All heavy atoms as a GROMACS GRO file, in nm:
protein
  526
    1MET      N    1   0.880  -1.157   1.107
    1MET     CA    2   0.924  -1.012   1.105
    1MET      C    3   0.880  -0.953   0.970
    1MET      O    4   0.825  -0.844   0.964
    1MET     CB    5   1.067  -1.007   1.138
    1MET     CG    6   1.130  -0.867   1.112
    1MET     SD    7   1.099  -0.757   1.248
    1MET     CE    8   1.208  -0.626   1.201
    2VAL      N    9   0.919  -1.019   0.865
    2VAL     CA   10   0.898  -0.964   0.727
    2VAL      C   11   0.744  -0.954   0.707
    2VAL      O   12   0.698  -0.846   0.651
    2VAL     CB   13   0.962  -1.051   0.615
    2VAL    CG1   14   0.917  -1.011   0.480
    2VAL    CG2   15   1.113  -1.044   0.628
    3ASP      N   16   0.668  -1.048   0.739
    3ASP     CA   17   0.518  -1.046   0.726
    3ASP      C   18   0.467  -0.936   0.803
    3ASP      O   19   0.370  -0.869   0.761
    3ASP     CB   20   0.459  -1.177   0.763
    3ASP     CG   21   0.488  -1.291   0.662
    3ASP    OD1   22   0.520  -1.261   0.547
    3ASP    OD2   23   0.477  -1.404   0.695
    4GLU      N   24   0.514  -0.911   0.931
    4GLU     CA   25   0.463  -0.808   1.004
    4GLU      C   26   0.490  -0.675   0.946
    4GLU      O   27   0.402  -0.576   0.950
    4GLU     CB   28   0.528  -0.815   1.144
    4GLU     CG   29   0.468  -0.717   1.250
    4GLU     CD   30   0.533  -0.734   1.387
    4GLU    OE1   31   0.555  -0.846   1.425
    4GLU    OE2   32   0.543  -0.627   1.448
    5VAL      N   33   0.611  -0.649   0.897
    5VAL     CA   34   0.645  -0.522   0.833
    5VAL      C   35   0.562  -0.500   0.710
    5VAL      O   36   0.505  -0.388   0.703
    5VAL     CB   37   0.795  -0.522   0.792
    5VAL    CG1   38   0.830  -0.402   0.700
    5VAL    CG2   39   0.888  -0.523   0.916
    6LEU      N   40   0.533  -0.604   0.634
    6LEU     CA   41   0.451  -0.583   0.512
    6LEU      C   42   0.309  -0.551   0.552
    6LEU      O   43   0.246  -0.462   0.500
    6LEU     CB   44   0.457  -0.714   0.427
    6LEU     CG   45   0.366  -0.710   0.311
    6LEU    CD1   46   0.414  -0.604   0.211
    6LEU    CD2   47   0.372  -0.846   0.240
    7ARG      N   48   0.258  -0.630   0.649
    7ARG     CA   49   0.116  -0.605   0.687
    7ARG      C   50   0.100  -0.464   0.747
    7ARG      O   51  -0.001  -0.394   0.715
    7ARG     CB   52   0.085  -0.706   0.797
    7ARG     CG   53  -0.070  -0.696   0.841
    7ARG     CD   54  -0.099  -0.786   0.961
    7ARG     NE   55  -0.008  -0.765   1.074
    7ARG     CZ   56  -0.009  -0.658   1.156
    7ARG    NH1   57  -0.095  -0.564   1.150
    7ARG    NH2   58   0.072  -0.650   1.259
    8LYS      N   59   0.190  -0.418   0.824
    8LYS     CA   60   0.180  -0.289   0.886
    8LYS      C   61   0.191  -0.181   0.781
    8LYS      O   62   0.110  -0.080   0.782
    8LYS     CB   63   0.287  -0.268   0.988
    8LYS     CG   64   0.279  -0.140   1.069
    8LYS     CD   65   0.370  -0.132   1.182
    8LYS     CE   66   0.346  -0.008   1.263
    8LYS     NZ   67   0.433  -0.002   1.378
    9ALA      N   68   0.275  -0.198   0.684
    9ALA     CA   69   0.291  -0.098   0.579
    9ALA      C   70   0.164  -0.089   0.492
    9ALA      O   71   0.120   0.018   0.453
    9ALA     CB   72   0.412  -0.126   0.494
   10VAL      N   73   0.112  -0.205   0.455
   10VAL     CA   74  -0.010  -0.214   0.380
   10VAL      C   75  -0.121  -0.156   0.447
   10VAL      O   76  -0.195  -0.065   0.398
   10VAL     CB   77  -0.046  -0.360   0.331
   10VAL    CG1   78  -0.180  -0.372   0.276
   10VAL    CG2   79   0.067  -0.412   0.238
   11ASP      N   80  -0.146  -0.188   0.577
   11ASP     CA   81  -0.250  -0.136   0.655
   11ASP      C   82  -0.248   0.015   0.669
   11ASP      O   83  -0.346   0.088   0.655
   11ASP     CB   84  -0.257  -0.197   0.792
   11ASP     CG   85  -0.297  -0.340   0.789
   11ASP    OD1   86  -0.353  -0.387   0.689
   11ASP    OD2   87  -0.287  -0.412   0.894
   12THR      N   88  -0.125   0.063   0.698
   12THR     CA   89  -0.104   0.206   0.716
   12THR      C   90  -0.134   0.282   0.588
   12THR      O   91  -0.208   0.384   0.585
   12THR     CB   92   0.032   0.237   0.766
   12THR    OG1   93   0.052   0.164   0.889
   12THR    CG2   94   0.054   0.389   0.798
   13ALA      N   95  -0.072   0.235   0.476
   13ALA     CA   96  -0.091   0.304   0.348
   13ALA      C   97  -0.233   0.298   0.305
   13ALA      O   98  -0.289   0.404   0.254
   13ALA     CB   99  -0.004   0.235   0.247
   14TRP      N  100  -0.303   0.187   0.324
   14TRP     CA  101  -0.445   0.173   0.282
   14TRP      C  102  -0.532   0.266   0.372
   14TRP      O  103  -0.618   0.331   0.314
   14TRP     CB  104  -0.488   0.028   0.291
   14TRP     CG  105  -0.620   0.012   0.220
   14TRP    CD1  106  -0.736  -0.039   0.287
   14TRP    CD2  107  -0.654   0.025   0.088
   14TRP    NE1  108  -0.834  -0.044   0.193
   14TRP    CE2  109  -0.790  -0.008   0.075
   14TRP    CE3  110  -0.588   0.074  -0.027
   14TRP    CZ2  111  -0.855   0.006  -0.046
   14TRP    CZ3  112  -0.653   0.080  -0.139
   14TRP    CH2  113  -0.783   0.048  -0.157
   15THR      N  114  -0.503   0.277   0.500
   15THR     CA  115  -0.586   0.359   0.587
   15THR      C  116  -0.570   0.509   0.547
   15THR      O  117  -0.663   0.580   0.540
   15THR     CB  118  -0.545   0.340   0.731
   15THR    OG1  119  -0.562   0.203   0.767
   15THR    CG2  120  -0.618   0.433   0.826
   16VAL      N  121  -0.444   0.551   0.519
   16VAL     CA  122  -0.428   0.686   0.474
   16VAL      C  123  -0.491   0.710   0.340
   16VAL      O  124  -0.558   0.816   0.321
   16VAL     CB  125  -0.271   0.719   0.465
   16VAL    CG1  126  -0.247   0.852   0.398
   16VAL    CG2  127  -0.210   0.718   0.608
   17TYR      N  128  -0.472   0.619   0.252
   17TYR     CA  129  -0.540   0.633   0.119
   17TYR      C  130  -0.690   0.652   0.126
   17TYR      O  131  -0.746   0.738   0.065
   17TYR     CB  132  -0.497   0.516   0.030
   17TYR     CG  133  -0.538   0.533  -0.119
   17TYR    CD1  134  -0.463   0.617  -0.198
   17TYR    CD2  135  -0.645   0.468  -0.166
   17TYR    CE1  136  -0.506   0.633  -0.328
   17TYR    CE2  137  -0.686   0.483  -0.299
   17TYR     CZ  138  -0.614   0.567  -0.377
   17TYR     OH  139  -0.652   0.576  -0.512
   18LEU      N  140  -0.755   0.561   0.207
   18LEU     CA  141  -0.898   0.567   0.218
   18LEU      C  142  -0.938   0.702   0.292
   18LEU      O  143  -1.045   0.763   0.250
   18LEU     CB  144  -0.946   0.452   0.310
   18LEU     CG  145  -0.940   0.320   0.245
   18LEU    CD1  146  -0.983   0.209   0.344
   18LEU    CD2  147  -1.026   0.310   0.116
   19ALA      N  148  -0.859   0.754   0.386
   19ALA     CA  149  -0.892   0.876   0.452
   19ALA      C  150  -0.883   0.998   0.356
   19ALA      O  151  -0.958   1.090   0.375
   19ALA     CB  152  -0.792   0.895   0.572
   20THR      N  153  -0.805   0.985   0.253
   20THR     CA  154  -0.780   1.098   0.162
   20THR      C  155  -0.857   1.083   0.033
   20THR      O  156  -0.859   1.170  -0.054
   20THR     CB  157  -0.631   1.122   0.128
   20THR    OG1  158  -0.580   1.000   0.072
   20THR    CG2  159  -0.555   1.160   0.253
   21HIS      N  160  -0.920   0.964   0.011
   21HIS     CA  161  -1.004   0.931  -0.107
   21HIS      C  162  -1.135   0.878  -0.060
   21HIS      O  163  -1.158   0.755  -0.063
   21HIS     CB  164  -0.927   0.836  -0.201
   21HIS     CG  165  -0.802   0.890  -0.256
   21HIS    ND1  166  -0.678   0.894  -0.178
   21HIS    CD2  167  -0.777   0.948  -0.369
   21HIS    CE1  168  -0.593   0.949  -0.258
   21HIS    NE2  169  -0.644   0.983  -0.373
   22GLY      N  170  -1.230   0.964  -0.026
   22GLY     CA  171  -1.358   0.926   0.030
   22GLY      C  172  -1.440   0.837  -0.064
   22GLY      O  173  -1.536   0.775  -0.017
   23ASP      N  174  -1.417   0.848  -0.192
   23ASP     CA  175  -1.499   0.774  -0.294
   23ASP      C  176  -1.448   0.630  -0.309
   23ASP      O  177  -1.508   0.558  -0.382
   23ASP     CB  178  -1.494   0.848  -0.426
   23ASP     CG  179  -1.351   0.859  -0.485
   23ASP    OD1  180  -1.259   0.872  -0.407
   23ASP    OD2  181  -1.341   0.864  -0.607
   24VAL      N  182  -1.336   0.586  -0.241
   24VAL     CA  183  -1.285   0.452  -0.257
   24VAL      C  184  -1.345   0.359  -0.154
   24VAL      O  185  -1.338   0.398  -0.034
   24VAL     CB  186  -1.130   0.456  -0.253
   24VAL    CG1  187  -1.068   0.313  -0.262
   24VAL    CG2  188  -1.075   0.536  -0.362
   25ASP      N  189  -1.390   0.244  -0.190
   25ASP     CA  190  -1.446   0.145  -0.096
   25ASP      C  191  -1.332   0.072  -0.027
   25ASP      O  192  -1.228   0.051  -0.088
   25ASP     CB  193  -1.528   0.049  -0.176
   25ASP     CG  194  -1.611  -0.046  -0.086
   25ASP    OD1  195  -1.698   0.000  -0.019
   25ASP    OD2  196  -1.577  -0.167  -0.088
   26VAL      N  197  -1.364   0.027   0.094
   26VAL     CA  198  -1.265  -0.041   0.179
   26VAL      C  199  -1.218  -0.173   0.104
   26VAL      O  200  -1.099  -0.205   0.115
   26VAL     CB  201  -1.326  -0.077   0.319
   26VAL    CG1  202  -1.235  -0.167   0.391
   26VAL    CG2  203  -1.353   0.050   0.384
   27ALA      N  204  -1.309  -0.237   0.028
   27ALA     CA  205  -1.281  -0.364  -0.035
   27ALA      C  206  -1.228  -0.343  -0.181
   27ALA      O  207  -1.234  -0.436  -0.259
   27ALA     CB  208  -1.409  -0.446  -0.042
   28ASP      N  209  -1.193  -0.225  -0.216
   28ASP     CA  210  -1.142  -0.189  -0.350
   28ASP      C  211  -1.027  -0.284  -0.391
   28ASP      O  212  -0.942  -0.315  -0.304
   28ASP     CB  213  -1.102  -0.046  -0.360
   28ASP     CG  214  -1.084  -0.007  -0.498
   28ASP    OD1  215  -0.988  -0.021  -0.564
   28ASP    OD2  216  -1.182   0.063  -0.553
   29ALA      N  217  -1.019  -0.317  -0.518
   29ALA     CA  218  -0.917  -0.405  -0.568
   29ALA      C  219  -0.781  -0.348  -0.561
   29ALA      O  220  -0.675  -0.411  -0.564
   29ALA     CB  221  -0.951  -0.445  -0.713
   30ARG      N  222  -0.768  -0.213  -0.545
   30ARG     CA  223  -0.640  -0.147  -0.531
   30ARG      C  224  -0.564  -0.190  -0.408
   30ARG      O  225  -0.439  -0.186  -0.410
   30ARG     CB  226  -0.664   0.003  -0.538
   30ARG     CG  227  -0.682   0.054  -0.668
   30ARG     CD  228  -0.721   0.204  -0.668
   30ARG     NE  229  -0.862   0.224  -0.643
   30ARG     CZ  230  -0.927   0.328  -0.670
   30ARG    NH1  231  -0.873   0.434  -0.725
   30ARG    NH2  232  -1.058   0.333  -0.651
   31ARG      N  233  -0.630  -0.242  -0.309
   31ARG     CA  234  -0.562  -0.290  -0.189
   31ARG      C  235  -0.475  -0.411  -0.228
   31ARG      O  236  -0.360  -0.427  -0.188
   31ARG     CB  237  -0.656  -0.323  -0.077
   31ARG     CG  238  -0.586  -0.371   0.048
   31ARG     CD  239  -0.671  -0.413   0.164
   31ARG     NE  240  -0.597  -0.474   0.268
   31ARG     CZ  241  -0.554  -0.417   0.375
   31ARG    NH1  242  -0.572  -0.283   0.391
   31ARG    NH2  243  -0.483  -0.476   0.470
   32CYS      N  244  -0.527  -0.499  -0.309
   32CYS     CA  245  -0.454  -0.622  -0.356
   32CYS      C  246  -0.332  -0.576  -0.433
   32CYS      O  247  -0.223  -0.631  -0.423
   32CYS     CB  248  -0.550  -0.715  -0.426
   32CYS     SG  249  -0.466  -0.864  -0.487
   33LEU      N  250  -0.358  -0.478  -0.525
   33LEU     CA  251  -0.244  -0.424  -0.603
   33LEU      C  252  -0.144  -0.367  -0.514
   33LEU      O  253  -0.014  -0.381  -0.539
   33LEU     CB  254  -0.300  -0.327  -0.702
   33LEU     CG  255  -0.390  -0.370  -0.817
   33LEU    CD1  256  -0.447  -0.248  -0.887
   33LEU    CD2  257  -0.321  -0.465  -0.907
   34LEU      N  258  -0.183  -0.293  -0.409
   34LEU     CA  259  -0.086  -0.238  -0.316
   34LEU      C  260  -0.008  -0.342  -0.248
   34LEU      O  261   0.109  -0.337  -0.237
   34LEU     CB  262  -0.164  -0.154  -0.219
   34LEU     CG  263  -0.092  -0.104  -0.092
   34LEU    CD1  264   0.018  -0.006  -0.132
   34LEU    CD2  265  -0.179  -0.047   0.010
   35GLU      N  266  -0.073  -0.452  -0.207
   35GLU     CA  267  -0.006  -0.567  -0.137
   35GLU      C  268   0.102  -0.626  -0.224
   35GLU      O  269   0.222  -0.649  -0.181
   35GLU     CB  270  -0.102  -0.663  -0.089
   35GLU     CG  271  -0.184  -0.628   0.028
   35GLU     CD  272  -0.278  -0.726   0.075
   35GLU    OE1  273  -0.244  -0.843   0.075
   35GLU    OE2  274  -0.401  -0.699   0.096
   36ARG      N  275   0.068  -0.640  -0.349
   36ARG     CA  276   0.163  -0.706  -0.445
   36ARG      C  277   0.285  -0.608  -0.472
   36ARG      O  278   0.394  -0.652  -0.471
   36ARG     CB  279   0.097  -0.746  -0.573
   36ARG     CG  280   0.012  -0.870  -0.568
   36ARG     CD  281  -0.030  -0.917  -0.696
   36ARG     NE  282  -0.135  -0.819  -0.735
   36ARG     CZ  283  -0.206  -0.837  -0.847
   36ARG    NH1  284  -0.184  -0.931  -0.932
   36ARG    NH2  285  -0.301  -0.751  -0.874
   37HIS      N  286   0.248  -0.488  -0.478
   37HIS     CA  287   0.353  -0.384  -0.511
   37HIS      C  288   0.451  -0.369  -0.396
   37HIS      O  289   0.574  -0.379  -0.407
   37HIS     CB  290   0.294  -0.246  -0.525
   37HIS     CG  291   0.387  -0.132  -0.538
   37HIS    ND1  292   0.469  -0.108  -0.642
   37HIS    CD2  293   0.426  -0.040  -0.451
   37HIS    CE1  294   0.549  -0.007  -0.623
   37HIS    NE2  295   0.523   0.036  -0.501
   38LEU      N  296   0.394  -0.370  -0.266
   38LEU     CA  297   0.488  -0.359  -0.148
   38LEU      C  298   0.561  -0.494  -0.128
   38LEU      O  299   0.671  -0.494  -0.069
   38LEU     CB  300   0.401  -0.320  -0.028
   38LEU     CG  301   0.356  -0.177  -0.036
   38LEU    CD1  302   0.276  -0.144   0.099
   38LEU    CD2  303   0.464  -0.072  -0.063
   39GLN      N  304   0.498  -0.604  -0.158
   39GLN     CA  305   0.575  -0.734  -0.145
   39GLN      C  306   0.700  -0.735  -0.230
   39GLN      O  307   0.805  -0.773  -0.189
   39GLN     CB  308   0.481  -0.850  -0.185
   39GLN     CG  309   0.545  -0.988  -0.176
   39GLN     CD  310   0.580  -1.025  -0.037
   39GLN    OE1  311   0.495  -1.007   0.060
   39GLN    NE2  312   0.691  -1.076  -0.017
   40GLY      N  313   0.679  -0.681  -0.354
   40GLY     CA  314   0.799  -0.672  -0.442
   40GLY      C  315   0.904  -0.577  -0.389
   40GLY      O  316   1.028  -0.605  -0.397
   41LYS      N  317   0.860  -0.468  -0.331
   41LYS     CA  318   0.950  -0.373  -0.278
   41LYS      C  319   1.021  -0.432  -0.160
   41LYS      O  320   1.139  -0.413  -0.132
   41LYS     CB  321   0.884  -0.238  -0.227
   41LYS     CG  322   0.832  -0.159  -0.330
   41LYS     CD  323   0.944  -0.084  -0.408
   41LYS     CE  324   0.894   0.015  -0.510
   41LYS     NZ  325   1.000   0.084  -0.572
   42LEU      N  326   0.954  -0.508  -0.082
   42LEU     CA  327   1.012  -0.575   0.039
   42LEU      C  328   1.114  -0.669  -0.003
   42LEU      O  329   1.226  -0.681   0.054
   42LEU     CB  330   0.901  -0.637   0.125
   42LEU     CG  331   0.951  -0.694   0.260
   42LEU    CD1  332   1.013  -0.599   0.345
   42LEU    CD2  333   0.831  -0.761   0.332
   43GLU      N  334   1.089  -0.743  -0.106
   43GLU     CA  335   1.174  -0.844  -0.148
   43GLU      C  336   1.305  -0.790  -0.218
   43GLU      O  337   1.409  -0.839  -0.226
   43GLU     CB  338   1.109  -0.944  -0.260
   43GLU     CG  339   1.007  -1.033  -0.194
   43GLU     CD  340   0.918  -1.101  -0.296
   43GLU    OE1  341   0.937  -1.082  -0.419
   43GLU    OE2  342   0.838  -1.186  -0.250
   44ALA      N  343   1.284  -0.664  -0.265
   44ALA     CA  344   1.402  -0.580  -0.324
   44ALA      C  345   1.478  -0.509  -0.201
   44ALA      O  346   1.542  -0.415  -0.235
   44ALA     CB  347   1.352  -0.485  -0.425
   45SER      N  348   1.451  -0.544  -0.083
   45SER     CA  349   1.520  -0.504   0.034
   45SER      C  350   1.476  -0.370   0.099
   45SER      O  351   1.547  -0.318   0.177
   45SER     CB  352   1.675  -0.497   0.007
   45SER     OG  353   1.715  -0.384  -0.064
   46GLN      N  354   1.368  -0.323   0.064
   46GLN     CA  355   1.310  -0.206   0.142
   46GLN      C  356   1.237  -0.267   0.264
   46GLN      O  357   1.122  -0.301   0.257
   46GLN     CB  358   1.209  -0.125   0.055
   46GLN     CG  359   1.278  -0.035  -0.048
   46GLN     CD  360   1.172   0.052  -0.117
   46GLN    OE1  361   1.056   0.040  -0.100
   46GLN    NE2  362   1.216   0.142  -0.198
   47SER      N  363   1.299  -0.262   0.377
   47SER     CA  364   1.248  -0.336   0.488
   47SER      C  365   1.192  -0.236   0.601
   47SER      O  366   1.143  -0.290   0.700
   47SER     CB  367   1.346  -0.426   0.549
   47SER     OG  368   1.463  -0.356   0.590
   48GLU      N  369   1.206  -0.110   0.579
   48GLU     CA  370   1.146  -0.024   0.678
   48GLU      C  371   1.006  -0.002   0.656
   48GLU      O  372   0.970   0.028   0.547
   48GLU     CB  373   1.223   0.117   0.672
   48GLU     CG  374   1.369   0.103   0.713
   48GLU     CD  375   1.390   0.076   0.862
   48GLU    OE1  376   1.307   0.122   0.943
   48GLU    OE2  377   1.480  -0.005   0.891
   49THR      N  378   0.922  -0.011   0.757
   49THR     CA  379   0.778   0.007   0.746
   49THR      C  380   0.739   0.146   0.687
   49THR      O  381   0.660   0.151   0.590
   49THR     CB  382   0.708  -0.009   0.877
   49THR    OG1  383   0.745  -0.139   0.936
   49THR    CG2  384   0.552   0.004   0.870
   50GLU      N  385   0.806   0.250   0.735
   50GLU     CA  386   0.772   0.381   0.688
   50GLU      C  387   0.808   0.399   0.542
   50GLU      O  388   0.734   0.460   0.463
   50GLU     CB  389   0.853   0.488   0.771
   50GLU     CG  390   0.810   0.497   0.914
   50GLU     CD  391   0.874   0.397   1.007
   50GLU    OE1  392   0.972   0.320   0.957
   50GLU    OE2  393   0.826   0.378   1.115
   51GLU      N  394   0.921   0.345   0.501
   51GLU     CA  395   0.960   0.352   0.356
   51GLU      C  396   0.858   0.278   0.268
   51GLU      O  397   0.820   0.324   0.160
   51GLU     CB  398   1.097   0.298   0.342
   51GLU     CG  399   1.162   0.315   0.205
   51GLU     CD  400   1.309   0.265   0.194
   51GLU    OE1  401   1.364   0.231   0.297
   51GLU    OE2  402   1.357   0.261   0.086
   52LEU      N  403   0.817   0.163   0.310
   52LEU     CA  404   0.722   0.089   0.240
   52LEU      C  405   0.584   0.160   0.233
   52LEU      O  406   0.522   0.155   0.128
   52LEU     CB  407   0.700  -0.049   0.300
   52LEU     CG  408   0.810  -0.158   0.275
   52LEU    CD1  409   0.788  -0.284   0.366
   52LEU    CD2  410   0.819  -0.196   0.127
   53THR      N  411   0.548   0.211   0.343
   53THR     CA  412   0.419   0.293   0.343
   53THR      C  413   0.427   0.405   0.248
   53THR      O  414   0.329   0.417   0.174
   53THR     CB  415   0.392   0.346   0.487
   53THR    OG1  416   0.384   0.237   0.581
   53THR    CG2  417   0.261   0.423   0.488
   54CYS      N  418   0.533   0.481   0.248
   54CYS     CA  419   0.543   0.594   0.151
   54CYS      C  420   0.541   0.546   0.007
   54CYS      O  421   0.482   0.599  -0.077
   54CYS     CB  422   0.668   0.679   0.184
   54CYS     SG  423   0.662   0.766   0.332
   55SER      N  424   0.612   0.434  -0.018
   55SER     CA  425   0.614   0.376  -0.148
   55SER      C  426   0.478   0.334  -0.192
   55SER      O  427   0.435   0.345  -0.303
   55SER     CB  428   0.717   0.257  -0.153
   55SER     OG  429   0.717   0.200  -0.280
   56GLY      N  430   0.405   0.272  -0.096
   56GLY     CA  431   0.266   0.225  -0.128
   56GLY      C  432   0.169   0.341  -0.161
   56GLY      O  433   0.094   0.328  -0.250
   57LEU      N  434   0.186   0.452  -0.084
   57LEU     CA  435   0.102   0.564  -0.113
   57LEU      C  436   0.131   0.626  -0.247
   57LEU      O  437   0.040   0.666  -0.319
   57LEU     CB  438   0.119   0.670  -0.009
   57LEU     CG  439   0.051   0.632   0.130
   57LEU    CD1  440   0.092   0.728   0.242
   57LEU    CD2  441  -0.094   0.636   0.117
   58ALA      N  442   0.258   0.636  -0.279
   58ALA     CA  443   0.293   0.695  -0.412
   58ALA      C  444   0.242   0.601  -0.528
   58ALA      O  445   0.192   0.650  -0.624
   58ALA     CB  446   0.452   0.704  -0.416
   59TYR      N  447   0.252   0.468  -0.502
   59TYR     CA  448   0.196   0.376  -0.601
   59TYR      C  449   0.052   0.386  -0.625
   59TYR      O  450   0.004   0.396  -0.732
   59TYR     CB  451   0.227   0.235  -0.554
   59TYR     CG  452   0.170   0.116  -0.639
   59TYR    CD1  453   0.221   0.097  -0.763
   59TYR    CD2  454   0.067   0.054  -0.590
   59TYR    CE1  455   0.161  -0.003  -0.843
   59TYR    CE2  456   0.003  -0.044  -0.669
   59TYR     CZ  457   0.063  -0.074  -0.794
   59TYR     OH  458   0.003  -0.171  -0.870
   60LEU      N  459  -0.022   0.400  -0.512
   60LEU     CA  460  -0.170   0.419  -0.518
   60LEU      C  461  -0.206   0.544  -0.590
   60LEU      O  462  -0.302   0.552  -0.669
   60LEU     CB  463  -0.231   0.410  -0.385
   60LEU     CG  464  -0.234   0.281  -0.309
   60LEU    CD1  465  -0.273   0.291  -0.161
   60LEU    CD2  466  -0.334   0.181  -0.376
   61ASP      N  467  -0.136   0.650  -0.570
   61ASP     CA  468  -0.164   0.779  -0.637
   61ASP      C  469  -0.135   0.771  -0.792
   61ASP      O  470  -0.195   0.839  -0.869
   61ASP     CB  471  -0.078   0.891  -0.582
   61ASP     CG  472  -0.137   0.943  -0.445
   61ASP    OD1  473  -0.253   0.921  -0.428
   61ASP    OD2  474  -0.058   1.003  -0.376
   62ARG      N  475  -0.050   0.672  -0.835
   62ARG     CA  476  -0.025   0.660  -0.975
   62ARG      C  477  -0.122   0.568  -1.041
   62ARG      O  478  -0.127   0.571  -1.166
   62ARG     CB  479   0.117   0.598  -0.993
   62ARG     CG  480   0.233   0.692  -0.958
   62ARG     CD  481   0.369   0.636  -1.005
   62ARG     NE  482   0.392   0.507  -0.963
   62ARG     CZ  483   0.469   0.473  -0.849
   62ARG    NH1  484   0.507   0.570  -0.770
   62ARG    NH2  485   0.487   0.344  -0.816
   63LEU      N  486  -0.204   0.493  -0.971
   63LEU     CA  487  -0.297   0.402  -1.032
   63LEU      C  488  -0.410   0.485  -1.093
   63LEU      O  489  -0.450   0.585  -1.047
   63LEU     CB  490  -0.359   0.306  -0.928
   63LEU     CG  491  -0.273   0.198  -0.878
   63LEU    CD1  492  -0.348   0.117  -0.768
   63LEU    CD2  493  -0.230   0.102  -0.985
   64PRO      N  494  -0.465   0.434  -1.204
   64PRO     CA  495  -0.578   0.503  -1.272
   64PRO      C  496  -0.701   0.499  -1.172
   64PRO      O  497  -0.710   0.402  -1.091
   64PRO     CB  498  -0.616   0.406  -1.388
   64PRO     CG  499  -0.490   0.331  -1.408
   64PRO     CD  500  -0.425   0.320  -1.284
   65LYS      N  501  -0.776   0.603  -1.172
   65LYS     CA  502  -0.885   0.616  -1.078
   65LYS      C  503  -0.988   0.508  -1.088
   65LYS      O  504  -1.067   0.475  -0.990
   65LYS     CB  505  -0.954   0.750  -1.094
   65LYS     CG  506  -0.861   0.861  -1.067
   65LYS     CD  507  -0.812   0.866  -0.927
   65LYS     CE  508  -0.718   0.985  -0.900
   65LYS     NZ  509  -0.621   0.958  -0.788
   66ASP      N  510  -0.997   0.442  -1.207
   66ASP     CA  511  -1.098   0.345  -1.222
   66ASP      C  512  -1.048   0.199  -1.216
   66ASP      O  513  -1.108   0.096  -1.252
   66ASP     CB  514  -1.174   0.357  -1.362
   66ASP     CG  515  -1.071   0.339  -1.477
   66ASP    OD1  516  -0.950   0.342  -1.454
   66ASP    OD2  517  -1.118   0.330  -1.592
   67GLU      N  518  -0.928   0.180  -1.156
   67GLU     CA  519  -0.860   0.058  -1.146
   67GLU      C  520  -0.937  -0.033  -1.049
   67GLU      O  521  -0.988   0.002  -0.947
   67GLU     CB  522  -0.721   0.078  -1.090
   67GLU     CG  523  -0.636  -0.056  -1.089
   67GLU     CD  524  -0.611  -0.110  -1.224
   67GLU    OE1  525  -0.591  -0.033  -1.322
   67GLU    OE2  526  -0.618  -0.234  -1.242
   0.00000   0.00000   0.00000
């Protein structure tokens, strides 16, 4: 269940991010950073997919553009 919530949140956040940032490649390293960030959030008890997705999008927006 936890892995499914994390996977869904990462996939959703990454899909939205890619849709709004056309210059970012699908294989960009930020996806890995997003996964680690959301894993930490999940371990800190944010278990709702929507909450994790929003947190992931906010995190991606804070990353430097050349990350």
